[in-house]
N, C-alpha and C positions, 0 to 999 in steps of 0.2 A: 425419485426419478432415476431412471438407470445411466449408464453412463454412455459417452459420445461414441463407444467404440471398446475395441478390447482394451483400450487403455483409458480407461476413465481418471477424471480428477481426482475420487477417491482416494486412487490407491497409485499417487504421484509425489508424493512425501518422502525423503530421502531420510533413514535415522540421520539425526546429527550427532549422536552418541558419541563421538570420538576424544581423541585425547586434547585436540585443538577446537572443540565446538565446533567444526566445521562441515557448511552444507556446499560441497562440493558440486551438485549436479542434477539440481531441480530443477525441471522435473525430469526422471530419469526412467526409461521402463525395466518394469517389474520392481521398482522401489515400493516402499512398504510405509505405512503410517507408523510414525516413533510414537511408542506408548512412554510416558514419562517413569521416570524409575520409581518404584515404591518408597515412600517416604511415611518413616514412623514419625509419632510425635516427641519420642525421647529426640531421635536425631535433630529435627528442626528446632526443638525447646531447647537444645542445649547450646543452642548458638545464635543470640539473642540478634546479632547484626546479620544473621541470613534469614531470620524472621522477619524483621525489618523491610530486609533488600525484597523480601516475594509479597509483602503485603505490599508494598510501594508502587512495585512494578505491575501487581495483580490490579491495583485501583486505575492505574493510567492505561493498561489493557484492555480492563473492562470499559472504560469512558470510549476508547477510542478504537472499536472492532473493525478487524479486516481478516483477509484472509492468511496474510502472512506479512512477517514484520523484516526491513533490514537493518543489521546491527552493525557497524562501525566500530571499531577501537581505533585511536588516533593515541600515540604518544605525546605527553606533556611538553615534552623538551623536544624531541626530533620531530616532531609533530610528521611521524611516520605511521602510515596505516600497520596495523598488523594483518600479514598476508592471509588470505584465506575470505570467501565470499560466504556469511552467513544468512542465511534466508529461514526463518524458523515462525513456527505457529505459535499463536498464545499458548497451547497447551505445553509445548516444548521449552519456549523460551522461559515458562514457569516450572518446569522441573528442576528437582535439588540439584543434578550434578550441572545443568547448563549456567546456574543461577551461583552455584560457587565458580563454576569455570570465569565469570565474566569477575566477580569479584576478586578472583587470584589476580587475573588482569590486571585490574583497576588497581589494586594495592601497589603492583607491577610499575604504575605511572601511566594506566592507560586511563583515559576519557572514553566513556561509553556512549554513543548516541543510537539514535535509530529515526525509525521511519516506517508507515504505514505503505507497504510496497505493492504496487500493481507494475508490472515488467511495460517499461517506456512511457509510463502515465503517471498522473498524480491521482493516488488514491482517494480524492475528494477531501481532504485534509491540509489547510495552509497554517503552516508557522508564521509568527508574528513575535520577533526576539523584542522583548522591552528589559532591553540595560539597561537604560539610563532614564526612564518616563515617571512621573506623576500617579503617588498611589490609587488617584482616583480614575486613572485610564482605564479600568477594568470597571467598576460603573458604568463609564461612558458607551465603552465597546458593548454592555448590554444594553444599555438604552439606544442604540443605533442597530439594534436587532444582529449584532456579529457577537453573541454568546460562546465565548468559549467552550467546548468539552474539557478542556483540561488546562489548569495552570500548575507550570512547574516553577517553582522557584530554584533557580540553579546556583545560588549563592547570595548571600544577605543582599536583599535591597534589586536582585536582578531577577527577572521572571522571562517565561518563554508561554506563550499562550498557543495552545493548539484551538484554530475553528473549521468546524466540520460545514461545509459549506456545500456540499453536494454527496447523496447516498451512490452517486455513480463515479466512476474515474472521470478526470478530466485529461484532454490534450495538455502539454507542457507550456504551450501560449495561453492559453486561457488561464490555468493557474499561474502562471508567473505573473498576469495582468492582475488578479487578483493579489496576489504576496504583495505587488509592489503598490496599489492602490492602500491594501492595508496597515502597511508600512509608515506611507506617505501620510495618514488618518492619526496614528497613534503612535507616532514618532518613535516608530521602529528602527532596527537594525537594518538600512537600504542592503545591504551588503549581503544580506542574508535573505532576502525577499527574491525567492525563485522555486520553481516547481518541484524541485526535489531535496530542498536543505533539509539537514537532519536535524532532530532537536536531542537533547539530552534524554536518557533514559533515567528515570527514577529510581531510590533506593540503592544508589551506588554515591560516590564522592566526586568532586569537581578538582581534579590535580592540577590546574591552572596555579602557576605559584605565589602569583598577582591575587588569587582570590583565596589564598592560606589564611589561617586565622593566625592572631599574633604568636600565639603558639606553637604554629609550623604544622597544625592538622588542617588537614584537608574537608571543607566543609560537606555536608551531606546535601544530594541534590533529593528537594521533597515533593511531594503533592503537596497545593493548597486547594486545588478544588479540581472535583471529576465531577461529569456525568456524561450522560448517553443522550445525544440528539443531536439535531442540524440547528445551525443559526435560524434564526426566523428570517432573515434579510439574505440567507445563501444563498436562494433560489437567484434573487434579485443579482446579485451579484456576479453570478456566473450568466446571467443574460447579459447584463450589461457588459461582461468581457469577452462574450462570442460576438458582439454587433461588429467590433472593427474587425473582425477575422472572417464576417460572412458565412457563418453556417449556423444553426439551430441547434440548441443543447437539447439532448435528448431528455434530461431531468425536467424539461419544463414539458413534456407529456406524462399523463399517468400511463400505469401498465397496459391498460386496457388500449388506450389511443396510441400508445408503442405498435403496441402488435398492430394494432389496424393502418395504424400509417406505414408499416414494414412491410404489410400485406398489400398494400397499395401500389408500392414499389416494385413489387416482385413476387411477395408470398413465398411460398415453400413448393417450387414445381416438383412435380414427380421424375419429371428428366430435364435435363440441363437444356436450353433452349438454345444454347450457343448464341448469344447476343454479339452482334456484327462488331462491337466495340472490344470485343476482347478475343484478341489474335492468341494463339500459343504462346508468341514474344511480349506479349502484352503481361498477358496474364503471369508468367514469369517474373518478367522483370519487377512488375507490383509485388508480389509475393517473396521475392529477395530484397526487394526493399526494404519491407516491413521485418525479415528477418536481421537485415542488419541495422535496424533503428533500437528493435527490442534487443539488440546484441545475441542474439539466441545463439548461433556456433563458436563464441567466445565463450559464453557463460554457461552452455551446455553440453560439452563434448558428444553427449550421447542423446541427443534430446527424443521426447515421445511426441510424434508428429500429431497425434490427434489433439495435443495439449496446446502446440504451437498452431494445428488449425484453427482452433475454437479462438486463441487471441488473437488472431488474424484477423477472424471473422467479425470479432467485435469491434476494431478497428476501423473495417471497413465499413460496415453497417452505420457506427459511430458518423463516420463522413457522409452519410446519407448515399452510398454506395448500394443500388439495387440488390436484392437478395439474389434474382437470378445471374447476375454478374460475379457476385461473390461466391456462387456456387460454381460458377464457369473457373474462376480464378484457381480455386482449392483444388478443383476437379485435374485443371491442366498443369498446376504448377507445385503441387504437394508434392514432396519426394515419395517415389514409388507407388505412388495411387495407383489400385485402392488398398494397397499395402494388403493385409490380413482380413479386411473388411468384405464379409460375403454378399452384404448389399450395398452397392456403395453408394444407389441414389437417397437409400434409408439414411446412411450415413451423413449424407452432407445435410439433408432437409435436420435430422435430429442436431448437427452442430451448429446450424443458423437458428436453430430454435431457443437450445440454451443459452446460445450469444446473446439473441434477443431479450431470454427472460433475465439475464445476467443486467444487461443495460438498463431494464424497466424495474431491477428489484424496488419495492417500496422503502422508501424513508423508515428510519429507527424510529421510536417513539419520539415525542417531541420534550417530553419532560421524564428525570429518573434521577434526582440530584441527590448528590453526597458531598460533604465535606468536611473535614476536619484544619487541623492547624500544620497538619504534618508531623 
């Protein structure tokens, strides 16, 4: 499918291959996709630790597919985060220079955390921190239809389970309700039960002093189990969490039903019908509210507004705002609209069509099991 304008999603990933491994401006107009540095078998095999890290990170990411991942490095003693925002694709995160960068910072005392990332929302994955639970808890989770897609051993006897409950992103309030419910059910750490809590990235070491071996060495963070797929009762968790918030989850509809449902609420009109409820002031207020919630201006000094339009359109469609109103909001409030778009009406139709398509994306296959002892 073609992009949604002159600046399409396929060309918005800035090359993170800097000395600090930073990604300071994603998405940025005119940026280009990073190509992983060429790796030779001799280079990788000469460093067994690097090979272990690459293999573990790969297993974790394959079981947790997402467009990009947030990486956070926190020093074990000062508890201060390493400056710089790191949003990397799977290909970038698996490139040898970036893995070497993470391993170097890890040796400097930084713990490495990660999270599947969607701006301002949860990516559909819930972290359950099982620091002090019975070994049978994983069997209980599977029996209840809350099968983890990955189980990470952060240190001997301490586990983190990621459960994919939705193929689409979730509003923060919904994801937090689910996280708290699962933490209560499985005696997880309730302090870690929220919509954006980060977990440990496998293939590196746990630098906390209290987790070290008697010899003083830091334990490896290992992948105990990994599979691609949704928890069989994930949809039920999402629907139950949505009830007290008085809105319907998009993932409860099939792609065909979702398209029909959105069409009923406004479709993709050739021209903006200018709904009476969308005054210029209201359109600007709505757009600016989402800019603030998604922290666009703080995180992206020079954003690609076509990408921002897409993100805001997805947020509004999720909340059942009619498509006609979404178009009016983008037309009246998107900065310098129509910018370089030769056909503004066609641009708006394609932006909303793509937003609806991403919301209705079909789930991953239910099974695809792989496991070993890490």
